[in-house]
C-alpha positions as CSV (number, residue, x, y, z in Angstrom):
1,M,-18.2,12.0,-1.8
2,N,-18.1,15.8,-0.9
3,D,-16.1,17.6,1.5
4,N,-18.1,16.8,4.1
5,D,-17.3,13.4,4.0
6,V,-13.7,13.4,3.4
7,D,-13.0,15.9,6.0
8,S,-14.9,13.0,8.1
9,V,-12.5,10.1,7.1
10,L,-9.5,12.7,7.4
11,H,-10.5,13.5,11.4
12,D,-11.1,9.5,12.0
13,S,-9.2,8.3,14.9
14,A,-9.1,4.8,12.4
15,F,-7.8,6.5,9.5
16,T,-5.5,8.4,11.7
17,E,-3.8,5.8,13.3
18,W,-3.8,4.1,9.9
19,H,-1.7,7.0,8.3
20,T,0.7,6.9,11.4
21,Q,1.6,3.7,10.8
22,I,2.3,3.7,7.5
23,T,4.2,6.5,7.9
24,M,6.0,5.2,10.3
25,N,6.7,1.8,8.2
26,I,7.7,3.9,5.2
27,A,10.4,5.8,7.8
28,Q,11.6,2.5,9.2
29,F,11.5,0.3,6.1
30,G,11.5,2.5,3.1
31,H,7.8,1.5,2.1
32,Q,4.5,0.1,2.7
33,L,3.0,-2.9,0.9
34,I,-1.0,-2.6,0.2
35,G,-2.5,-5.1,-1.2
36,V,-6.4,-4.9,-2.6
37,F,-8.1,-8.0,-3.2
38,P,-12.0,-8.7,-4.4
39,E,-14.3,-11.1,-2.3
40,D,-13.4,-14.6,-3.3
41,D,-16.6,-14.7,-5.9
42,A,-15.2,-11.5,-7.9
43,P,-13.9,-12.2,-11.3
44,A,-11.1,-9.2,-10.9
45,P,-7.7,-10.5,-10.2
46,G,-6.3,-9.0,-6.5
47,F,-3.2,-6.5,-6.7
48,T,-0.7,-5.2,-4.0
49,Y,1.8,-1.9,-4.5
50,S,3.7,-0.1,-2.8
51,I,4.0,3.4,-1.3
52,G,7.0,5.0,0.0
53,L,9.2,4.3,-2.9
54,T,8.5,7.5,-5.3
55,H,10.2,9.6,-2.5
56,K,14.0,7.8,-3.7
57,F,13.6,6.3,-6.9
58,G,10.0,8.0,-8.3
59,F,8.4,5.5,-9.1
60,E,6.0,2.7,-6.9
61,L,5.6,-1.2,-7.5
62,F,2.7,-2.7,-8.1
63,V,1.3,-6.9,-9.1
64,I,-1.5,-8.2,-9.9
65,G,-2.4,-11.7,-9.8
66,L,-0.2,-12.8,-7.0
67,P,-1.3,-13.8,-3.8
68,F,-0.2,-11.1,-1.2
69,S,2.3,-13.3,0.7
70,S,4.2,-13.8,-2.6
71,A,3.9,-10.2,-4.4
72,A,4.8,-8.7,-0.9
73,A,8.2,-11.3,-1.2
74,L,8.5,-10.1,-4.9
75,L,7.9,-6.6,-4.3
76,N,10.1,-6.2,-1.0
77,H,12.9,-8.0,-2.8
78,I,12.5,-5.5,-5.9
79,A,12.8,-2.6,-3.0
80,I,16.1,-4.0,-1.6
81,A,17.3,-4.8,-4.6
82,L,16.9,-1.0,-5.7
83,G,18.5,0.2,-2.4
């Protein structure tokens, strides 16, 4: 990816909406969870990670191998427990 590609992504309206929604969720809930999952036939497991906890705690959370709903419940529970 070159500088022109990066510039076009940053000015894409879908990216701007996505970024705005994440920023709003972090402001409201303290973090945002992102799930990354392979195609059904891929051998790699999926993973879920947090965005936004670094500002308050100095780290993010990461879970690999669980379905998104289970990983989200676990990560949200941990984030709430952290305060």
